[in-house]
C-alpha positions in Angstrom: -136.1 -3.8 65.0 -138.3 -6.5 65.5 -139.6 -6.2 62.2 -136.8 -6.1 60.1 -135.3 -9.5 61.7 -138.1 -11.8 58.9 -136.3 -9.4 56.4 -132.5 -10.2 57.9 -133.5 -14.2 57.8 -134.6 -14.4 54.5 -131.6 -12.8 53.2 -129.6 -14.8 55.1 -131.1 -18.0 54.3 -131.1 -16.8 50.4 -127.4 -15.4 50.2 -126.0 -19.0 52.2 -128.2 -21.2 49.9 -127.3 -19.8 47.1 -123.7 -20.0 48.3 -124.1 -23.3 48.7 -126.1 -24.6 45.9 -123.3 -23.2 43.8 -120.3 -25.0 45.5 -122.6 -28.0 45.5 -123.3 -27.6 41.3 -119.0 -27.6 40.9 -119.4 -31.3 41.3 -122.8 -32.2 40.9 -125.8 -30.8 38.9 -125.8 -28.0 36.5 -129.4 -26.9 37.9 -127.8 -26.6 41.0 -125.6 -23.7 40.1 -128.3 -22.2 38.3 -130.8 -22.3 41.1 -128.2 -20.8 43.5 -126.9 -17.9 41.0 -130.8 -17.0 41.1 -131.2 -17.2 44.5 -128.2 -14.5 45.0 -129.4 -11.6 42.4 -131.6 -10.3 44.4 -129.7 -10.6 47.6 -127.3 -8.3 45.9 -130.0 -6.2 44.1 -131.3 -5.4 47.5 -127.5 -4.5 48.6 -127.0 -2.4 45.6 -130.4 -0.3 46.0 -131.2 -0.1 49.5 -127.4 0.3 50.8 -125.1 1.3 48.7 -126.9 3.6 46.1 -125.4 6.6 44.7 -121.4 5.6 46.1 -119.7 4.6 43.4 -116.0 5.0 44.9 -114.8 2.0 46.5 -113.9 4.1 49.5 -115.7 4.4 52.4 -117.1 7.8 52.6 -119.1 9.7 55.4 -122.2 9.2 53.9 -121.5 5.9 52.8 -119.5 4.3 55.7 -119.2 0.8 54.3 -117.7 1.1 50.7 -118.6 2.0 47.8 -121.0 -0.2 45.1 -118.2 -2.0 42.8 -118.0 -5.2 44.8 -122.2 -6.3 45.3 -122.1 -5.3 41.4 -119.5 -8.0 40.8 -121.3 -10.1 43.2 -124.4 -10.0 40.5 -122.5 -9.8 37.7 -121.1 -13.4 38.6 -124.6 -14.2 40.0 -125.8 -13.7 36.7 -123.5 -15.1 35.1 -124.3 -18.9 37.0 -127.9 -18.6 36.8 -127.1 -18.6 32.8 -124.2 -20.3 31.7 -124.6 -22.9 34.7 -121.6 -25.1 35.9 -119.7 -25.0 32.4 -119.4 -28.5 32.8 -121.0 -30.9 29.8 -121.6 -34.6 30.7 -120.3 -36.8 27.9 -122.3 -39.6 27.6 -119.9 -42.5 26.6 -121.5 -44.8 23.8 -121.8 -48.8 25.5 -118.4 -50.8 23.7 -119.9 -53.2 21.3 
């Protein structure tokens, strides 16, 4: 069990940090949203390939008691969207009044 502890801590830090950066990027800088999305991508890929692969049904089964892959795939696509597009807020520069 102790061998998997560093990986669990890494996953928790990446997912929590990514979520906090996405939230902060929504009210602040665009780069925060993009980095947050990039931090979540490897976590979702790990969840898909290591836990949910082979179970495309959303319902839990005997072989996959935690359910299917659709939710993790959706989260992966959302994280990729944030990484590519950012928060979508375009800052307008206002010219000083003459």
